[in-house]
C-alpha positions as CSV (number, residue, x, y, z in Angstrom):
1,X,0.0,0.0,0.0
2,X,2.8,2.4,0.9
3,X,4.5,1.7,-2.5
4,X,1.3,2.4,-4.3
5,X,0.9,5.7,-2.6
6,X,4.4,6.6,-3.4
7,X,3.8,5.8,-7.1
8,X,0.7,7.8,-7.1
9,X,2.6,10.8,-5.6
10,X,5.3,10.5,-8.3
11,X,2.6,10.3,-11.1
12,X,0.9,13.4,-9.7
13,X,4.1,15.3,-9.5
14,X,4.9,14.4,-13.1
15,X,1.4,15.5,-14.2
16,X,1.8,18.9,-12.4
17,X,5.3,19.4,-13.8
18,X,3.9,18.6,-17.3
19,X,1.0,21.1,-16.9
20,X,3.4,23.8,-15.6
21,X,5.8,23.2,-18.5
22,X,2.9,23.4,-21.1
23,X,1.6,26.6,-19.4
24,X,5.0,28.2,-19.8
25,X,5.3,27.1,-23.4
26,X,1.8,28.3,-24.3
27,X,2.5,31.7,-22.5
28,X,5.7,32.1,-24.5
29,X,3.9,31.3,-27.8
30,X,1.1,33.8,-27.0
31,X,3.7,36.4,-26.0
32,X,5.6,36.0,-29.3
33,X,2.4,36.0,-31.2
34,X,1.4,39.4,-29.6
35,X,4.8,40.9,-30.4
36,X,4.6,39.6,-34.0
37,X,1.1,41.0,-34.3
38,X,2.1,44.4,-33.1
39,X,5.2,44.4,-35.4
40,X,2.9,43.5,-38.3
41,X,0.5,46.3,-37.4
42,X,3.4,48.8,-37.2
43,X,4.8,47.7,-40.6
44,X,1.4,47.9,-42.1
45,X,0.8,51.4,-40.7
46,X,4.3,52.5,-41.9
47,X,3.5,51.2,-45.4
48,X,0.3,53.2,-45.5
49,X,2.3,56.3,-44.3
50,X,4.9,55.8,-47.0
51,X,2.3,55.3,-49.8
52,X,0.2,58.3,-48.8
53,X,3.2,60.5,-48.0
54,X,4.9,59.8,-51.3
55,X,1.7,60.3,-53.2
56,X,1.1,63.7,-51.6
57,X,4.7,64.6,-52.4
58,X,4.2,63.9,-56.1
59,X,1.0,66.1,-56.0
60,X,3.1,68.8,-54.4
61,X,5.8,68.6,-57.0
62,X,3.1,69.0,-59.7
63,X,1.9,72.1,-57.8
64,X,5.5,73.4,-57.8
65,X,5.5,73.3,-61.6
66,X,2.2,75.1,-61.6
67,X,3.6,77.8,-59.4
68,X,6.6,78.2,-61.6
69,X,4.5,78.6,-64.8
70,X,1.8,80.8,-63.3
71,X,3.8,84.1,-63.3
72,X,2.7,84.8,-59.8
73,X,-1.0,83.9,-60.3
74,X,-0.7,80.8,-58.2
75,X,1.4,80.8,-55.0
76,X,1.9,77.7,-52.9
77,X,1.6,78.0,-49.1
78,X,4.3,76.3,-47.0
79,X,1.6,74.1,-45.6
80,X,-0.9,72.3,-47.9
81,X,-3.4,69.5,-47.6
82,X,-3.8,66.7,-50.1
83,X,-6.2,63.8,-50.4
84,X,-4.5,60.5,-51.3
85,X,-7.1,57.7,-51.6
86,X,-8.9,57.7,-48.2
87,X,-6.0,59.5,-46.4
88,X,-5.8,63.2,-45.7
89,X,-2.2,64.3,-45.9
90,X,-0.9,67.6,-44.4
91,X,2.2,68.5,-46.3
92,X,4.6,71.2,-45.2
93,X,7.6,72.4,-47.2
94,X,10.6,74.4,-46.1
95,X,13.4,75.7,-48.3
96,X,16.7,74.4,-47.1
97,X,17.8,78.0,-46.5
98,X,15.1,78.3,-43.9
99,X,17.0,75.8,-41.8
100,X,20.4,76.0,-40.1
101,X,23.4,74.7,-42.2
102,X,25.4,72.3,-40.0
103,X,28.6,73.1,-41.9
104,X,28.4,76.8,-41.2
105,X,26.2,77.5,-38.3
106,X,28.0,79.1,-35.3
107,X,28.7,77.3,-32.1
108,X,26.6,79.7,-30.0
109,X,23.6,79.1,-32.3
110,X,24.1,75.4,-31.9
111,X,24.2,75.8,-28.1
112,X,21.0,77.9,-28.1
113,X,19.3,75.3,-30.2
114,X,20.3,72.4,-27.8
115,X,19.2,74.4,-24.8
116,X,15.8,75.1,-26.3
117,X,15.4,71.5,-27.1
118,X,15.8,70.5,-23.5
119,X,19.6,69.8,-23.2
120,X,21.1,71.3,-20.0
121,X,23.3,74.4,-20.3
122,X,26.6,72.7,-19.4
123,X,26.1,69.8,-21.8
124,X,24.9,72.1,-24.6
125,X,27.9,74.3,-24.2
126,X,30.3,71.3,-24.2
127,X,28.8,69.5,-27.1
128,X,28.4,72.6,-29.3
129,X,32.1,73.5,-28.7
130,X,33.1,69.9,-29.5
131,X,31.2,70.0,-32.7
132,X,32.9,73.3,-33.6
133,X,36.4,71.8,-33.0
134,X,35.5,68.7,-34.9
135,X,34.4,70.7,-37.9
136,X,37.6,72.7,-37.8
137,X,39.6,69.5,-37.6
138,X,37.8,68.1,-40.6
139,X,38.4,71.3,-42.6
140,X,42.1,71.4,-41.8
141,X,42.5,67.8,-42.9
142,X,40.5,68.4,-46.1
143,X,37.9,65.8,-45.1
144,X,34.9,68.0,-44.3
145,X,33.0,67.3,-47.6
146,X,33.7,63.6,-47.5
147,X,32.8,63.1,-43.8
148,X,30.1,65.6,-43.1
149,X,27.6,64.8,-45.9
150,X,24.3,64.1,-44.1
151,X,22.8,65.0,-40.8
152,X,23.4,61.5,-39.4
153,X,27.2,62.2,-39.8
154,X,26.9,64.5,-36.7
155,X,26.9,61.3,-34.7
156,X,30.6,61.0,-35.5
157,X,31.3,64.1,-33.5
158,X,32.6,63.8,-29.9
159,X,29.9,63.8,-27.3
160,X,27.0,63.5,-29.8
161,X,24.5,60.7,-29.0
162,X,21.0,60.0,-30.2
163,X,19.5,62.6,-27.8
164,X,21.7,65.3,-29.4
165,X,20.9,64.1,-32.9
166,X,17.1,64.1,-32.2
167,X,17.4,67.7,-30.9
168,X,19.1,68.7,-34.2
169,X,17.2,66.7,-36.8
170,X,14.2,68.9,-37.4
171,X,16.1,72.2,-37.5
172,X,19.4,71.6,-39.3
173,X,20.5,70.3,-42.7
174,X,23.9,69.8,-44.4
175,X,24.4,72.2,-47.3
176,X,27.3,73.8,-49.2
177,X,29.7,75.9,-47.2
178,X,29.1,78.9,-49.5
179,X,25.3,78.8,-49.1
180,X,23.6,81.3,-46.9
181,X,26.6,83.6,-46.6
182,X,25.5,87.2,-47.2
183,X,22.0,86.0,-48.1
184,X,18.8,87.3,-46.4
185,X,16.9,84.8,-44.3
186,X,14.1,82.9,-45.9
187,X,10.6,84.2,-45.4
188,X,9.7,80.6,-44.6
189,X,12.1,80.3,-41.6
190,X,10.2,78.9,-38.6
191,X,9.7,81.2,-35.6
192,X,11.6,78.7,-33.5
193,X,14.8,79.2,-35.5
194,X,14.3,83.0,-35.8
195,X,14.2,83.2,-32.0
196,X,17.4,81.3,-31.7
197,X,19.2,83.5,-34.2
198,X,18.0,86.7,-32.5
199,X,19.1,85.4,-29.1
200,X,22.5,84.6,-30.5
201,X,22.7,88.2,-31.9
202,X,23.0,86.9,-35.5
203,X,20.0,88.9,-36.7
204,X,17.6,91.4,-35.4
205,X,13.8,91.1,-35.7
206,X,13.8,93.8,-38.3
207,X,16.5,92.1,-40.4
208,X,14.5,88.8,-40.3
209,X,11.4,90.6,-41.5
210,X,13.2,92.3,-44.5
211,X,12.7,89.6,-47.1
212,X,13.0,90.1,-50.8
213,X,9.8,89.5,-52.7
214,X,11.4,87.0,-55.0
215,X,11.8,84.6,-52.1
216,X,8.1,84.1,-51.5
217,X,7.9,81.3,-54.0
218,X,8.8,77.8,-52.9
219,X,9.6,77.0,-56.5
220,X,12.4,79.5,-56.5
221,X,14.3,77.5,-53.8
222,X,17.4,75.4,-54.5
223,X,16.1,72.5,-52.5
224,X,13.2,71.8,-50.2
225,X,12.5,69.7,-47.1
226,X,9.0,68.2,-47.6
227,X,7.2,66.7,-44.6
228,X,4.1,64.7,-45.2
229,X,2.0,64.0,-42.0
230,X,-0.5,61.2,-42.1
231,X,-2.9,60.0,-39.4
232,X,-3.4,56.3,-39.3
233,X,-4.5,53.8,-36.6
234,X,-4.7,56.5,-34.0
235,X,-1.1,57.8,-34.6
236,X,0.5,60.5,-36.7
237,X,3.2,59.5,-39.1
238,X,5.9,61.6,-40.7
239,X,7.3,60.9,-44.1
240,X,10.2,63.3,-44.9
241,X,11.8,63.8,-48.3
242,X,14.4,66.3,-49.5
243,X,13.9,67.4,-53.1
244,X,16.0,69.5,-55.5
245,X,15.8,70.7,-59.0
246,X,16.6,68.2,-61.7
247,X,14.2,65.9,-63.6
248,X,14.7,62.2,-63.6
249,X,15.1,60.5,-67.0
250,X,11.7,60.2,-68.7
251,X,9.9,62.4,-66.1
252,X,8.0,65.6,-66.8
253,X,8.5,66.7,-63.1
254,X,11.4,69.1,-62.9
255,X,12.2,68.2,-59.3
256,X,13.5,65.0,-57.8
257,X,14.1,63.4,-54.4
258,X,17.7,63.2,-53.3
259,X,17.1,62.0,-49.8
260,X,14.2,60.0,-48.4
261,X,13.8,59.2,-44.7
262,X,11.9,56.2,-43.3
263,X,8.4,57.0,-42.1
264,X,8.3,57.5,-38.3
265,X,5.9,58.3,-35.6
266,X,5.3,62.1,-35.5
267,X,5.8,63.4,-32.0
268,X,7.1,66.9,-32.3
269,X,4.2,69.4,-32.9
270,X,6.7,72.3,-33.6
271,X,8.4,71.2,-36.9
């Protein structure tokens, strides 16, 4: 009798162990399934944002041609709305000269920008000074144009991490060293950037408001940053492209994309 009870105890323990093991296995499978489902939903939403954003950008490029050919009768706003399929796309365009050129912007302007984007004063001062030294080093070695080609290259500078990059990415671009020197600010320059330049004593309010009339046309710009904002599945997505003059082979559109960024969740309401 004692042996039979012992055997029953072992059998019960094995059953309980098997049930526990199966529960863990099922929980793991369910967890992976949930993750896979969420990833699939994100990729699907991203695909919708890419399709709608790229479609709206093509419509905007067609409007740019219309503006060029209208002799001032049709003027594009910097913010426009397009309907692409069932999606409403808010598209904003900024000339590159309305942003800060990473190759030429002064260290004190970089510092002000970082502080306004939430970086503490000491770190902003240190990082901006390091970026200035890094640019000077690249220039003296003749490597500036080969190393500093896109905004992501700022991550090569000492002290720059993803936080710093995120603070820069919506307000800075990489352009020719000669660009912007001696030129008036763009009428499309965001208020946020204007305030930074004023605080750094680079311009006065009056100088920023004295804009030549020939700069009011987006189609007169060298290059444009085009942001398409799409709402899908309860989130806003940003699809960003950089365009410049020059038709692609076989295309009637006289502008082309030279840089396209992956669609991402749109968090900053002050682009």
